[in-house]
Chimera marker file (.cmm) of the C-alpha trace (Angstrom):
<marker_set name="trace">
<marker id="1" x="77.178" y="74.583" z="138.307" r="1" g="1" b="0" radius="0.5"/>
<marker id="2" x="79.882" y="73.054" z="136.169" r="1" g="1" b="0" radius="0.5"/>
<marker id="3" x="80.771" y="75.149" z="133.117" r="1" g="1" b="0" radius="0.5"/>
<marker id="4" x="83.367" y="73.784" z="130.720" r="1" g="1" b="0" radius="0.5"/>
<marker id="5" x="84.832" y="74.784" z="127.427" r="1" g="1" b="0" radius="0.5"/>
<marker id="6" x="86.132" y="71.848" z="125.427" r="1" g="1" b="0" radius="0.5"/>
<marker id="7" x="88.650" y="72.664" z="122.729" r="1" g="1" b="0" radius="0.5"/>
<marker id="8" x="91.484" y="71.264" z="120.687" r="1" g="1" b="0" radius="0.5"/>
<marker id="9" x="94.820" y="72.999" z="121.137" r="1" g="1" b="0" radius="0.5"/>
<marker id="10" x="95.021" y="74.122" z="117.507" r="1" g="1" b="0" radius="0.5"/>
<marker id="11" x="91.510" y="75.606" z="117.423" r="1" g="1" b="0" radius="0.5"/>
<marker id="12" x="91.727" y="79.172" z="116.063" r="1" g="1" b="0" radius="0.5"/>
<marker id="13" x="88.655" y="80.117" z="118.141" r="1" g="1" b="0" radius="0.5"/>
<marker id="14" x="89.888" y="78.759" z="121.477" r="1" g="1" b="0" radius="0.5"/>
<marker id="15" x="90.908" y="82.085" z="123.083" r="1" g="1" b="0" radius="0.5"/>
<marker id="16" x="87.927" y="83.970" z="121.677" r="1" g="1" b="0" radius="0.5"/>
<marker id="17" x="85.598" y="81.209" z="122.961" r="1" g="1" b="0" radius="0.5"/>
<marker id="18" x="87.025" y="81.536" z="126.479" r="1" g="1" b="0" radius="0.5"/>
<marker id="19" x="86.534" y="85.306" z="126.438" r="1" g="1" b="0" radius="0.5"/>
<marker id="20" x="83.014" y="85.017" z="124.985" r="1" g="1" b="0" radius="0.5"/>
<marker id="21" x="81.994" y="82.429" z="127.582" r="1" g="1" b="0" radius="0.5"/>
<marker id="22" x="83.350" y="84.456" z="130.504" r="1" g="1" b="0" radius="0.5"/>
<marker id="23" x="81.690" y="87.665" z="129.277" r="1" g="1" b="0" radius="0.5"/>
<marker id="24" x="78.385" y="85.875" z="128.652" r="1" g="1" b="0" radius="0.5"/>
<marker id="25" x="78.382" y="84.296" z="132.114" r="1" g="1" b="0" radius="0.5"/>
<marker id="26" x="79.002" y="87.724" z="133.639" r="1" g="1" b="0" radius="0.5"/>
<marker id="27" x="76.199" y="89.240" z="131.532" r="1" g="1" b="0" radius="0.5"/>
<marker id="28" x="73.591" y="86.716" z="132.743" r="1" g="1" b="0" radius="0.5"/>
<marker id="29" x="74.468" y="87.110" z="136.413" r="1" g="1" b="0" radius="0.5"/>
<marker id="30" x="76.804" y="84.117" z="136.729" r="1" g="1" b="0" radius="0.5"/>
<marker id="31" x="80.007" y="86.063" z="137.344" r="1" g="1" b="0" radius="0.5"/>
<marker id="32" x="80.983" y="83.778" z="140.247" r="1" g="1" b="0" radius="0.5"/>
<marker id="33" x="80.760" y="80.605" z="138.175" r="1" g="1" b="0" radius="0.5"/>
<marker id="34" x="84.203" y="79.269" z="137.305" r="1" g="1" b="0" radius="0.5"/>
<marker id="35" x="85.000" y="78.053" z="133.811" r="1" g="1" b="0" radius="0.5"/>
<marker id="36" x="87.180" y="75.022" z="133.243" r="1" g="1" b="0" radius="0.5"/>
<marker id="37" x="88.843" y="74.765" z="129.854" r="1" g="1" b="0" radius="0.5"/>
<marker id="38" x="89.548" y="71.185" z="128.871" r="1" g="1" b="0" radius="0.5"/>
<marker id="39" x="91.857" y="70.426" z="125.967" r="1" g="1" b="0" radius="0.5"/>
<marker id="40" x="90.791" y="67.360" z="124.001" r="1" g="1" b="0" radius="0.5"/>
<marker id="41" x="93.881" y="65.848" z="122.452" r="1" g="1" b="0" radius="0.5"/>
<marker id="42" x="93.225" y="62.265" z="121.345" r="1" g="1" b="0" radius="0.5"/>
<marker id="43" x="90.562" y="60.556" z="119.244" r="1" g="1" b="0" radius="0.5"/>
<marker id="44" x="89.873" y="58.269" z="122.217" r="1" g="1" b="0" radius="0.5"/>
<marker id="45" x="89.235" y="61.232" z="124.501" r="1" g="1" b="0" radius="0.5"/>
<marker id="46" x="86.987" y="62.813" z="121.846" r="1" g="1" b="0" radius="0.5"/>
<marker id="47" x="84.989" y="59.578" z="121.637" r="1" g="1" b="0" radius="0.5"/>
<marker id="48" x="84.727" y="59.263" z="125.423" r="1" g="1" b="0" radius="0.5"/>
<marker id="49" x="83.439" y="62.850" z="125.723" r="1" g="1" b="0" radius="0.5"/>
<marker id="50" x="81.186" y="62.661" z="122.665" r="1" g="1" b="0" radius="0.5"/>
<marker id="51" x="83.136" y="65.713" z="121.490" r="1" g="1" b="0" radius="0.5"/>
<marker id="52" x="81.455" y="67.271" z="118.422" r="1" g="1" b="0" radius="0.5"/>
<marker id="53" x="84.269" y="69.723" z="117.734" r="1" g="1" b="0" radius="0.5"/>
<marker id="54" x="86.107" y="72.748" z="119.014" r="1" g="1" b="0" radius="0.5"/>
<marker id="55" x="84.954" y="74.829" z="120.765" r="1" g="1" b="0" radius="0.5"/>
<marker id="56" x="82.164" y="73.092" z="122.674" r="1" g="1" b="0" radius="0.5"/>
<marker id="57" x="80.344" y="74.790" z="125.556" r="1" g="1" b="0" radius="0.5"/>
<marker id="58" x="79.069" y="72.516" z="128.356" r="1" g="1" b="0" radius="0.5"/>
<marker id="59" x="76.851" y="73.372" z="131.322" r="1" g="1" b="0" radius="0.5"/>
<marker id="60" x="76.554" y="70.619" z="133.941" r="1" g="1" b="0" radius="0.5"/>
<marker id="61" x="77.795" y="68.172" z="131.320" r="1" g="1" b="0" radius="0.5"/>
<marker id="62" x="75.232" y="69.145" z="128.679" r="1" g="1" b="0" radius="0.5"/>
<marker id="63" x="76.170" y="70.688" z="125.348" r="1" g="1" b="0" radius="0.5"/>
<marker id="64" x="74.630" y="74.170" z="125.180" r="1" g="1" b="0" radius="0.5"/>
<marker id="65" x="74.232" y="73.749" z="121.419" r="1" g="1" b="0" radius="0.5"/>
<marker id="66" x="73.313" y="70.089" z="120.898" r="1" g="1" b="0" radius="0.5"/>
<marker id="67" x="73.489" y="68.837" z="117.345" r="1" g="1" b="0" radius="0.5"/>
<marker id="68" x="71.992" y="65.835" z="115.619" r="1" g="1" b="0" radius="0.5"/>
<marker id="69" x="74.068" y="62.696" z="115.943" r="1" g="1" b="0" radius="0.5"/>
<marker id="70" x="77.601" y="63.449" z="114.891" r="1" g="1" b="0" radius="0.5"/>
<marker id="71" x="80.740" y="61.351" z="115.129" r="1" g="1" b="0" radius="0.5"/>
<marker id="72" x="83.142" y="62.616" z="117.812" r="1" g="1" b="0" radius="0.5"/>
<marker id="73" x="86.290" y="64.058" z="116.250" r="1" g="1" b="0" radius="0.5"/>
<marker id="74" x="89.246" y="66.359" z="116.770" r="1" g="1" b="0" radius="0.5"/>
<marker id="75" x="87.893" y="69.018" z="114.462" r="1" g="1" b="0" radius="0.5"/>
<marker id="76" x="86.628" y="72.568" z="114.371" r="1" g="1" b="0" radius="0.5"/>
<marker id="77" x="82.976" y="73.168" z="115.112" r="1" g="1" b="0" radius="0.5"/>
<marker id="78" x="80.686" y="75.592" z="113.309" r="1" g="1" b="0" radius="0.5"/>
<marker id="79" x="77.704" y="77.417" z="114.790" r="1" g="1" b="0" radius="0.5"/>
<marker id="80" x="74.736" y="78.753" z="112.826" r="1" g="1" b="0" radius="0.5"/>
<marker id="81" x="74.307" y="82.538" z="113.117" r="1" g="1" b="0" radius="0.5"/>
<marker id="82" x="72.406" y="85.164" z="111.188" r="1" g="1" b="0" radius="0.5"/>
<marker id="83" x="75.515" y="85.673" z="109.065" r="1" g="1" b="0" radius="0.5"/>
<marker id="84" x="75.990" y="81.966" z="108.303" r="1" g="1" b="0" radius="0.5"/>
<marker id="85" x="78.106" y="79.234" z="109.850" r="1" g="1" b="0" radius="0.5"/>
<marker id="86" x="80.981" y="80.561" z="111.956" r="1" g="1" b="0" radius="0.5"/>
<marker id="87" x="83.442" y="79.264" z="114.540" r="1" g="1" b="0" radius="0.5"/>
<marker id="88" x="81.619" y="80.724" z="117.564" r="1" g="1" b="0" radius="0.5"/>
<marker id="89" x="77.987" y="81.131" z="118.544" r="1" g="1" b="0" radius="0.5"/>
<marker id="90" x="76.762" y="84.720" z="118.611" r="1" g="1" b="0" radius="0.5"/>
<marker id="91" x="76.676" y="86.420" z="121.995" r="1" g="1" b="0" radius="0.5"/>
<marker id="92" x="72.877" y="86.511" z="122.184" r="1" g="1" b="0" radius="0.5"/>
<marker id="93" x="72.581" y="82.762" z="121.543" r="1" g="1" b="0" radius="0.5"/>
<marker id="94" x="75.232" y="81.902" z="124.125" r="1" g="1" b="0" radius="0.5"/>
<marker id="95" x="73.644" y="84.148" z="126.762" r="1" g="1" b="0" radius="0.5"/>
<marker id="96" x="70.226" y="82.605" z="126.095" r="1" g="1" b="0" radius="0.5"/>
<marker id="97" x="71.606" y="79.062" z="126.315" r="1" g="1" b="0" radius="0.5"/>
<marker id="98" x="73.448" y="79.836" z="129.566" r="1" g="1" b="0" radius="0.5"/>
<marker id="99" x="70.395" y="81.465" z="131.132" r="1" g="1" b="0" radius="0.5"/>
<marker id="100" x="68.151" y="78.518" z="130.192" r="1" g="1" b="0" radius="0.5"/>
<marker id="101" x="70.682" y="76.005" z="131.534" r="1" g="1" b="0" radius="0.5"/>
<marker id="102" x="71.091" y="77.954" z="134.783" r="1" g="1" b="0" radius="0.5"/>
<marker id="103" x="67.314" y="78.210" z="135.210" r="1" g="1" b="0" radius="0.5"/>
<marker id="104" x="66.973" y="74.434" z="134.695" r="1" g="1" b="0" radius="0.5"/>
<marker id="105" x="69.785" y="73.747" z="137.176" r="1" g="1" b="0" radius="0.5"/>
<marker id="106" x="68.223" y="76.030" z="139.755" r="1" g="1" b="0" radius="0.5"/>
<marker id="107" x="64.742" y="74.541" z="139.381" r="1" g="1" b="0" radius="0.5"/>
<marker id="108" x="66.119" y="70.986" z="139.518" r="1" g="1" b="0" radius="0.5"/>
<marker id="109" x="68.154" y="71.773" z="142.643" r="1" g="1" b="0" radius="0.5"/>
<marker id="110" x="65.104" y="73.380" z="144.247" r="1" g="1" b="0" radius="0.5"/>
<marker id="111" x="62.964" y="70.334" z="143.500" r="1" g="1" b="0" radius="0.5"/>
<marker id="112" x="65.530" y="68.021" z="145.133" r="1" g="1" b="0" radius="0.5"/>
<marker id="113" x="65.599" y="70.136" z="148.293" r="1" g="1" b="0" radius="0.5"/>
<marker id="114" x="61.842" y="70.437" z="148.794" r="1" g="1" b="0" radius="0.5"/>
<marker id="115" x="60.595" y="68.512" z="151.763" r="1" g="1" b="0" radius="0.5"/>
<marker id="116" x="57.619" y="66.228" z="151.331" r="1" g="1" b="0" radius="0.5"/>
<marker id="117" x="55.204" y="67.377" z="154.090" r="1" g="1" b="0" radius="0.5"/>
<marker id="118" x="53.621" y="63.926" z="154.398" r="1" g="1" b="0" radius="0.5"/>
<marker id="119" x="56.971" y="62.352" z="155.301" r="1" g="1" b="0" radius="0.5"/>
<marker id="120" x="57.062" y="64.273" z="158.607" r="1" g="1" b="0" radius="0.5"/>
<marker id="121" x="53.639" y="63.250" z="159.919" r="1" g="1" b="0" radius="0.5"/>
<link id1="1" id2="2" r="1" g="1" b="0" radius="0.2"/>
<link id1="2" id2="3" r="1" g="1" b="0" radius="0.2"/>
<link id1="3" id2="4" r="1" g="1" b="0" radius="0.2"/>
<link id1="4" id2="5" r="1" g="1" b="0" radius="0.2"/>
<link id1="5" id2="6" r="1" g="1" b="0" radius="0.2"/>
<link id1="6" id2="7" r="1" g="1" b="0" radius="0.2"/>
<link id1="7" id2="8" r="1" g="1" b="0" radius="0.2"/>
<link id1="8" id2="9" r="1" g="1" b="0" radius="0.2"/>
<link id1="9" id2="10" r="1" g="1" b="0" radius="0.2"/>
<link id1="10" id2="11" r="1" g="1" b="0" radius="0.2"/>
<link id1="11" id2="12" r="1" g="1" b="0" radius="0.2"/>
<link id1="12" id2="13" r="1" g="1" b="0" radius="0.2"/>
<link id1="13" id2="14" r="1" g="1" b="0" radius="0.2"/>
<link id1="14" id2="15" r="1" g="1" b="0" radius="0.2"/>
<link id1="15" id2="16" r="1" g="1" b="0" radius="0.2"/>
<link id1="16" id2="17" r="1" g="1" b="0" radius="0.2"/>
<link id1="17" id2="18" r="1" g="1" b="0" radius="0.2"/>
<link id1="18" id2="19" r="1" g="1" b="0" radius="0.2"/>
<link id1="19" id2="20" r="1" g="1" b="0" radius="0.2"/>
<link id1="20" id2="21" r="1" g="1" b="0" radius="0.2"/>
<link id1="21" id2="22" r="1" g="1" b="0" radius="0.2"/>
<link id1="22" id2="23" r="1" g="1" b="0" radius="0.2"/>
<link id1="23" id2="24" r="1" g="1" b="0" radius="0.2"/>
<link id1="24" id2="25" r="1" g="1" b="0" radius="0.2"/>
<link id1="25" id2="26" r="1" g="1" b="0" radius="0.2"/>
<link id1="26" id2="27" r="1" g="1" b="0" radius="0.2"/>
<link id1="27" id2="28" r="1" g="1" b="0" radius="0.2"/>
<link id1="28" id2="29" r="1" g="1" b="0" radius="0.2"/>
<link id1="29" id2="30" r="1" g="1" b="0" radius="0.2"/>
<link id1="30" id2="31" r="1" g="1" b="0" radius="0.2"/>
<link id1="31" id2="32" r="1" g="1" b="0" radius="0.2"/>
<link id1="32" id2="33" r="1" g="1" b="0" radius="0.2"/>
<link id1="33" id2="34" r="1" g="1" b="0" radius="0.2"/>
<link id1="34" id2="35" r="1" g="1" b="0" radius="0.2"/>
<link id1="35" id2="36" r="1" g="1" b="0" radius="0.2"/>
<link id1="36" id2="37" r="1" g="1" b="0" radius="0.2"/>
<link id1="37" id2="38" r="1" g="1" b="0" radius="0.2"/>
<link id1="38" id2="39" r="1" g="1" b="0" radius="0.2"/>
<link id1="39" id2="40" r="1" g="1" b="0" radius="0.2"/>
<link id1="40" id2="41" r="1" g="1" b="0" radius="0.2"/>
<link id1="41" id2="42" r="1" g="1" b="0" radius="0.2"/>
<link id1="42" id2="43" r="1" g="1" b="0" radius="0.2"/>
<link id1="43" id2="44" r="1" g="1" b="0" radius="0.2"/>
<link id1="44" id2="45" r="1" g="1" b="0" radius="0.2"/>
<link id1="45" id2="46" r="1" g="1" b="0" radius="0.2"/>
<link id1="46" id2="47" r="1" g="1" b="0" radius="0.2"/>
<link id1="47" id2="48" r="1" g="1" b="0" radius="0.2"/>
<link id1="48" id2="49" r="1" g="1" b="0" radius="0.2"/>
<link id1="49" id2="50" r="1" g="1" b="0" radius="0.2"/>
<link id1="50" id2="51" r="1" g="1" b="0" radius="0.2"/>
<link id1="51" id2="52" r="1" g="1" b="0" radius="0.2"/>
<link id1="52" id2="53" r="1" g="1" b="0" radius="0.2"/>
<link id1="53" id2="54" r="1" g="1" b="0" radius="0.2"/>
<link id1="54" id2="55" r="1" g="1" b="0" radius="0.2"/>
<link id1="55" id2="56" r="1" g="1" b="0" radius="0.2"/>
<link id1="56" id2="57" r="1" g="1" b="0" radius="0.2"/>
<link id1="57" id2="58" r="1" g="1" b="0" radius="0.2"/>
<link id1="58" id2="59" r="1" g="1" b="0" radius="0.2"/>
<link id1="59" id2="60" r="1" g="1" b="0" radius="0.2"/>
<link id1="60" id2="61" r="1" g="1" b="0" radius="0.2"/>
<link id1="61" id2="62" r="1" g="1" b="0" radius="0.2"/>
<link id1="62" id2="63" r="1" g="1" b="0" radius="0.2"/>
<link id1="63" id2="64" r="1" g="1" b="0" radius="0.2"/>
<link id1="64" id2="65" r="1" g="1" b="0" radius="0.2"/>
<link id1="65" id2="66" r="1" g="1" b="0" radius="0.2"/>
<link id1="66" id2="67" r="1" g="1" b="0" radius="0.2"/>
<link id1="67" id2="68" r="1" g="1" b="0" radius="0.2"/>
<link id1="68" id2="69" r="1" g="1" b="0" radius="0.2"/>
<link id1="69" id2="70" r="1" g="1" b="0" radius="0.2"/>
<link id1="70" id2="71" r="1" g="1" b="0" radius="0.2"/>
<link id1="71" id2="72" r="1" g="1" b="0" radius="0.2"/>
<link id1="72" id2="73" r="1" g="1" b="0" radius="0.2"/>
<link id1="73" id2="74" r="1" g="1" b="0" radius="0.2"/>
<link id1="74" id2="75" r="1" g="1" b="0" radius="0.2"/>
<link id1="75" id2="76" r="1" g="1" b="0" radius="0.2"/>
<link id1="76" id2="77" r="1" g="1" b="0" radius="0.2"/>
<link id1="77" id2="78" r="1" g="1" b="0" radius="0.2"/>
<link id1="78" id2="79" r="1" g="1" b="0" radius="0.2"/>
<link id1="79" id2="80" r="1" g="1" b="0" radius="0.2"/>
<link id1="80" id2="81" r="1" g="1" b="0" radius="0.2"/>
<link id1="81" id2="82" r="1" g="1" b="0" radius="0.2"/>
<link id1="82" id2="83" r="1" g="1" b="0" radius="0.2"/>
<link id1="83" id2="84" r="1" g="1" b="0" radius="0.2"/>
<link id1="84" id2="85" r="1" g="1" b="0" radius="0.2"/>
<link id1="85" id2="86" r="1" g="1" b="0" radius="0.2"/>
<link id1="86" id2="87" r="1" g="1" b="0" radius="0.2"/>
<link id1="87" id2="88" r="1" g="1" b="0" radius="0.2"/>
<link id1="88" id2="89" r="1" g="1" b="0" radius="0.2"/>
<link id1="89" id2="90" r="1" g="1" b="0" radius="0.2"/>
<link id1="90" id2="91" r="1" g="1" b="0" radius="0.2"/>
<link id1="91" id2="92" r="1" g="1" b="0" radius="0.2"/>
<link id1="92" id2="93" r="1" g="1" b="0" radius="0.2"/>
<link id1="93" id2="94" r="1" g="1" b="0" radius="0.2"/>
<link id1="94" id2="95" r="1" g="1" b="0" radius="0.2"/>
<link id1="95" id2="96" r="1" g="1" b="0" radius="0.2"/>
<link id1="96" id2="97" r="1" g="1" b="0" radius="0.2"/>
<link id1="97" id2="98" r="1" g="1" b="0" radius="0.2"/>
<link id1="98" id2="99" r="1" g="1" b="0" radius="0.2"/>
<link id1="99" id2="100" r="1" g="1" b="0" radius="0.2"/>
<link id1="100" id2="101" r="1" g="1" b="0" radius="0.2"/>
<link id1="101" id2="102" r="1" g="1" b="0" radius="0.2"/>
<link id1="102" id2="103" r="1" g="1" b="0" radius="0.2"/>
<link id1="103" id2="104" r="1" g="1" b="0" radius="0.2"/>
<link id1="104" id2="105" r="1" g="1" b="0" radius="0.2"/>
<link id1="105" id2="106" r="1" g="1" b="0" radius="0.2"/>
<link id1="106" id2="107" r="1" g="1" b="0" radius="0.2"/>
<link id1="107" id2="108" r="1" g="1" b="0" radius="0.2"/>
<link id1="108" id2="109" r="1" g="1" b="0" radius="0.2"/>
<link id1="109" id2="110" r="1" g="1" b="0" radius="0.2"/>
<link id1="110" id2="111" r="1" g="1" b="0" radius="0.2"/>
<link id1="111" id2="112" r="1" g="1" b="0" radius="0.2"/>
<link id1="112" id2="113" r="1" g="1" b="0" radius="0.2"/>
<link id1="113" id2="114" r="1" g="1" b="0" radius="0.2"/>
<link id1="114" id2="115" r="1" g="1" b="0" radius="0.2"/>
<link id1="115" id2="116" r="1" g="1" b="0" radius="0.2"/>
<link id1="116" id2="117" r="1" g="1" b="0" radius="0.2"/>
<link id1="117" id2="118" r="1" g="1" b="0" radius="0.2"/>
<link id1="118" id2="119" r="1" g="1" b="0" radius="0.2"/>
<link id1="119" id2="120" r="1" g="1" b="0" radius="0.2"/>
<link id1="120" id2="121" r="1" g="1" b="0" radius="0.2"/>
</marker_set>
């Protein structure tokens, strides 16, 4: 499992996003999963990563909160919550997204490792 936090250096939510991600991983039973924080610093890098803004939470390369088509940019990102648009997703939403992504990764890995009984005849 590859968990990454993408951020721009000047993002005011960078440190809080790291803490929220670590706590949420622990809460859903993924305490052993390492988090890599990647600083996005150029428009070219943002374009290459398809970076929708800071902070962005990735699980196995997939955005945990995918948005409709948006131009990559070195900008802040807003997340919808019950109290409006804010700079971080709420804890419940992040936990749910992590759990769903982990479940998909586990089921996909299990499917790749199943042996086809007819191939050993």
